[in-house]
C-alpha positions in Angstrom: -5.3 -17.4 13.7 -4.8 -13.8 12.7 -2.1 -11.3 12.0 -1.8 -7.6 12.8 -2.3 -4.8 10.3 1.4 -4.1 9.9 2.1 -7.7 9.1 -0.9 -7.8 6.6 0.4 -4.7 4.8 3.9 -6.1 4.5 2.4 -9.4 3.2 0.6 -7.5 0.4 3.4 -5.2 -0.5 7.1 -6.1 0.2 6.5 -9.9 0.7 4.6 -10.2 -2.6 7.4 -8.4 -4.4 10.0 -10.6 -2.7 8.1 -13.8 -3.7 8.1 -12.6 -7.3 11.9 -11.6 -7.2 10.9 -8.0 -7.7 11.8 -6.5 -4.4 14.5 -4.3 -6.0 11.8 -2.5 -8.1 8.6 -3.0 -6.1 7.1 -3.5 -2.6 8.3 -0.4 -0.7 8.5 3.3 -1.3 12.1 4.1 -2.1 14.0 6.2 -4.6 14.5 4.3 -7.8 11.5 1.9 -7.3 8.3 1.9 -9.4 5.8 4.4 -8.0 2.7 2.3 -7.9 0.7 3.1 -4.8 -2.6 4.1 -3.3 -3.1 7.1 -1.0 -5.7 6.3 1.7 -8.0 8.6 3.7 -6.6 7.1 7.0 -3.3 5.8 8.3 -4.2 2.1 8.7 -1.6 1.7 11.4 -3.2 4.4 13.6 -7.0 3.7 13.3 -9.1 1.2 15.2 -9.7 -2.0 13.2 -13.4 -1.0 13.0 -12.5 1.9 10.8 -10.4 0.0 8.2 -13.3 -1.1 6.1 -14.6 2.5 5.7 -11.2 3.8 4.7 -11.3 5.3 1.2 -8.8 5.6 -1.6 -8.0 9.3 -2.1 -5.5 8.8 -5.0 -3.9 6.0 -7.1 -0.5 6.5 -8.6 0.8 4.1 -11.3 4.3 4.5 -12.8 4.7 7.8 -10.9 1.6 9.3 -12.6 -1.7 10.0 -10.9 -4.4 7.8 -12.5 -7.2 8.4 -10.0 -8.0 11.3 -7.7 -11.0 11.5 -5.5 -13.1 14.5 -6.5 
């Protein structure tokens, strides 16, 4: 069995926060929630599956602060 990319992203983001009773502060990008996220080089919802593994992290933000930026 397999799932689509959108369902996989939701499983790793919102569903994980929901399972930990943290969906009010984590799991999606909304005003008032913690700003922990990664900015990727491609939109995973728009690229062919063969390009997902070569997608790079451009920036990582934790607590609203940039903690990594690709040179």
